[in-house]
C-alpha positions, 0 to 999 in steps of 0.5 A: 546539517548540510542544508543549513551551511549556506546560511552560515557563511558568506559567498566565498565560503559557500563556493569553497564548501561546495567543492569540499562537499563534493570532495567529501561525497567522493570520499565517503561513498567509496567508504560506504564500501562495496555494500552500497554498490552491491545493494544498488546492483541488486536493486537494479539488476532487473530494472527496465532502464539502467540509471545511466540512461535515465534523464533527471531534472532537479528543481531546487532554488538552493544552489548548494542543494542542487549541486549536492543532489547532482553529485550524488546522482552522478556517483550513482551512475546518472549521466543526464541531469538538468537543473532548474532554480524554480518551478517556472524554469522547471516547467519550461524544461518539462514542456520542451518536446525536445527533451523528456525527463524520466524523474524530476526531483521537486523542492516544495518551497521555491520562489516565483513558482513553488513545487506545489504549483508545479505539481498541479501543472504536471497533473493538468498537462501530458507530462511523462515524468515521475516525481520525487518531492523534497523539502526541509519544512518538515514531514507534515508538509511533505505528507500533505503534498504527497496526498495531493499529488496522488489525488492529482494522479501524478506518478509519485515515486516518493518523498524525502526530507533534506538533505538527500542521502545515497541510500534514499536516492537509490530506493526512490530510483529503483521504484521507477518504471517507464509509463509504457511498461507500467500501462502495458503491465496494467493492461495485461493484468486486467483483461477485458471481460464481459458479465456473461463470461464472469457469470459463466465462470462462476457457474463452471466453478472456476472461481475459488478463494485464495487465503492470506494469513493473519498473524498474532504479533505478540506470539507470531502464531497464525490465528486466521486467514482472509479469503480473496476471490481468484478466477482460474480463467481458461485463457488468461490464467489467474485473474484478480478481483479488479478485473471482475468485482466492479462488473459484478457490483455494477450489474447487481450480480455480486451475490453469485460470487459471494456465496460461492466464496462462502461455501468454499471458505467454510469447506476449507476451514473444515479441511484445516480443522481436520488437520489440527489447524484451528484457523478462523476464516474471514470473508468480505460481504457486499452491501447487497448481501448485508441487506439480504433478509435471513443472512445469518441463518443462511450462513449458519446453515452452511457452517452447520453442514460442515460442523464448524463453530460460528466463532471460526467464521468472521464477516468483514464489512467496510467502514462505509458499510458500518455507517449504514442506517438501513434497519435490515443491515443493522439487524443482520449484523446484530444477529450474526454477532448473537449467533457467535460469528465474528464481525470485523470493520475493514478499511478503517480510516478511509470513510471518516466515521466517528466512534458513535457510528462504529459502536452501533456495530457489535464488531470484534476486530478493527482493521486498519487500512493499509494507507496508515500502515505502509511507510508509517515506520518512516513517516512521523505523521503516519506513525501518529495516525496509526498509533491513534487508530490502534489506541482507539481499538485498545480503548474500545477493547477490540482487536486491531488488525493491520493490513498492508504490512510489507516490511520488517520495519512495519512489523516491528512498529506494529508490535511495539505499538501493541497491534493485535494482528498483522496481515500483508506481503511481508508475512505472505501473499494470498495462497491456495487452500492446500498451500496453507498447512505447509506454509504454516509449518515453515512459518512456525520455524521462525517462532 
C-alpha cells in the first residue's frame, strides 16, 4: 500500500507523508517488540560481518521507496548507506574504486538504466557487491530476472516485492557472506585430488554411502533412503562428491565407485531389515552403468546374495538419461523393472523432456528437482510450476518425490499439494548407516 502513496498525493503531501512514514516506522518497529530484535540477534549472532559494518547501496528511482528502505536499514543497525536514483548513477558508484558496497538493493524498473541492465554490467565487471532485486511489477518478472542473474553468476541474496518489511530485510542480510570468506569456504570444502588418489581410495575401502531419509508426507513415516557417496579421506576428513565425481566421470572410471556404493547399500539394506526396518534404498546410476550389458542380472546377483527382494532396491536415473535412445539402456531399464526393481526419474524439470519421452521408461517415482521446491511456498510462479509437476505425477499414477525440502513451509505446501514423499535438510541430512535406526526412532516420536 505504501508504494502507491506518492501517486495519490501532491508534492507537499508527499513530503509530509515521508516524515509520517518515518515516524510510523520508528513507532512500529519497537512495537514489533523484543521478538523482532531477538530474532535478528539470533540470526546474526555468528554472522561474519556486523550489519553496522556493512555498506549498502539503494538503487531506486522512487524517492519515497528509497527513504522507506533507508529508514528500515537504519533501524536494523545499518550505518553506511548510499542512494542512487537510477541504474546509471548506481553503476558509477559501484565502479568507484574508493568505495566498496557489500549489498546493493536494485529496483528493476528505473529510468535511464533499469535494474536488468545494471545486473548485466555487474556480471561483466569485477564487482564485489551482493545483490537483492526488488520490484512492484509482480513475482513473475522478479522470478525471471532472478533466473537471469543466477545465469550471469551474480551473487544474488534474494528478491522481494515492494514494499519492503523489516523481516524480509533481516532474512536477506543474514544470507550475506563476504566474497573472500565464501571463496575460502569453497576451497576448503573441495580439496584438489588426483584420479590416482581417488582410485586408490576406492580400492582401500575409504568410500562409503551416507543415507538421506525419504518420508511419506501423508503419514510422516520413513519409507526409504537414498545413498550418497562419501570419502573418509585420511588427510581431508569427510569429502563430498563435487571433489571426486567430476574427475571419475571425465576419466571414464565412474563404475569403480558405482559398484562399491551398490554393494555397501545392499549390505546396509540387509542390516536394517534384520532390525525390523523394512526400508528401500535407492542409488544413482551413471550413463556408463546404464549402458552396461547384463546390468539387471549383475544387480540381481548382489541382492540375492544378501536375501533382499528387488522391490527394496531402486535405481535412479536423471531426466536427461531418461531421454536416451540407446537400445541397451532402454533394455536395461525395462529388464530392471521386469525383475521387480524400482525405477526413479531424478532431477525432473531440468532437462526439458516431454511426457512421451518419459513414458518410454517404466518408472515408478518422479523426483521433482529442488529448484522447483525450495522457496515455492513464498513464490507464486514456483508454486504453480511445482503444482504442475505434481499433477503430472498424479495423472500418470506415479509417486512424486520432492527433493530439497528445507523448511516447514516447504513441507506443508507439498503435503497440501498431495506430494507422495519428501526429502531434504528439513527432514535430515545424509548420515552413516548405523545412525539410521536411531534417527528413525527419534523421528517417529513426532508422528
